[in-house]
N, C-alpha and C positions, 0 to 999 in steps of 0.2 A: 767573309773571305771568299774569293773567287777561285774556282777550280777550272782547269782546262781539260776539256774532254779530248780524248784522242780522236783524230779525224777518222771518219769511216772509210774503209777501203773502197776504191772505185770498182766499177763493174769489170774493167779491164784487169785490175789487180786480182780480183776474185777468179776470173777466167784463167789467168796465168797460173795462179796457185792450183786450181783444179787440174789444169793441163800438166803441171809439174808433178803433182801427186799421182796422176794417172800414169805418167811416164815412169815414175819411180816404181810403182806397183808392177807395171809391165816388165821393167828391167829386172826386178826382184824375181818375178815368176820365171823369166827366161833363164836367169843365172842359177836359180835354185832348182830348176827342173833337172831331171836325170840327164846325164851327159848324152848328147846326141851322137849317134854312131856316124860312120862315114856315109851311110846310105841316106836316101831322102826320107825314108819312113820316120826316122827320128826327128827330123825337122818338121815333118807334117804333124807328128804327135804333139810337139811343142806348140806349134801354131794352133792346133785344135784346142789345146788346153788354154792357151792365151785368149783365143776367141771366146771360149766359154766364160772365162773370168771377166773379160770386158763386157760381155752381154749381161752377166749377173750384176756387175757394178753399175752399168748404165740403166738396167731395169730397176734397180733399187733407187737410183737417183731420180728416175722418172716417176716412180711411185711417190717419193717424198715431194717432188714438185707438184704432182697432181693433188696431193693432200693439202699442201700449203696453198695452192691456188684456189682449191675448193673452199677452204676456210676464208680466204680473202674475199671470195665472191659472196659467201653467206653473210659475212660481217660488214660488207661494203654498205655505206650509208649515203655516199654521194655518187652522182653519175660518173664522174671521172674515175673514182675508185672501182666502180663496177666495170667500166671499160678496160681498165688495167688488169683486173682479175680475169675478165673474159679473154684478154690477150694472153695472159699467162696460162690459162687452161688450154687455149688453142695451141700454144707452143708446146706444152707438155704432151698434148695428144699427138702432135706431129712427131715429137721425140719418141713416144711410145710406139708409134707405127714404124719408125725407123729401127728401133730396137727389135721389134718383132720380125720385121722383114729382113734384117741384116743376115742372120744365119741362112735363110732360104736363098738369098742372093749369092752368098759365098758358096753355098753348095752347088748352085747352078754354074757359077764361075769355075769352080773346081772341075765339074763335069765337062765343061767346054774345053778347058785347058788341058785336061788329061786325055781327051779324045775318046772317052768311053761312051 
């Protein structure tokens, strides 16, 4: 008896799903946050919390990607697999750098825009 396997989701589908999930999490955080007052401090507080949550989620995703890519590199037996694992490690390292530098860049941008 022949069974049909479900087709694997494409990379584009996985990226869209991740983007949708991230957007839903961000919307949940914004709507569930304390009601913002008419002043800008409430908006700034919500944005700071949102930034923290995004950095935590992105940092966790990068850690998982680094671990997965490291295992792929250790278990690679063919040169093609090794190159793909190296590429995944390089991409995860770049992502880690972006996650680490993002709060610093946002702080610099806030300082420039606030005129302090």
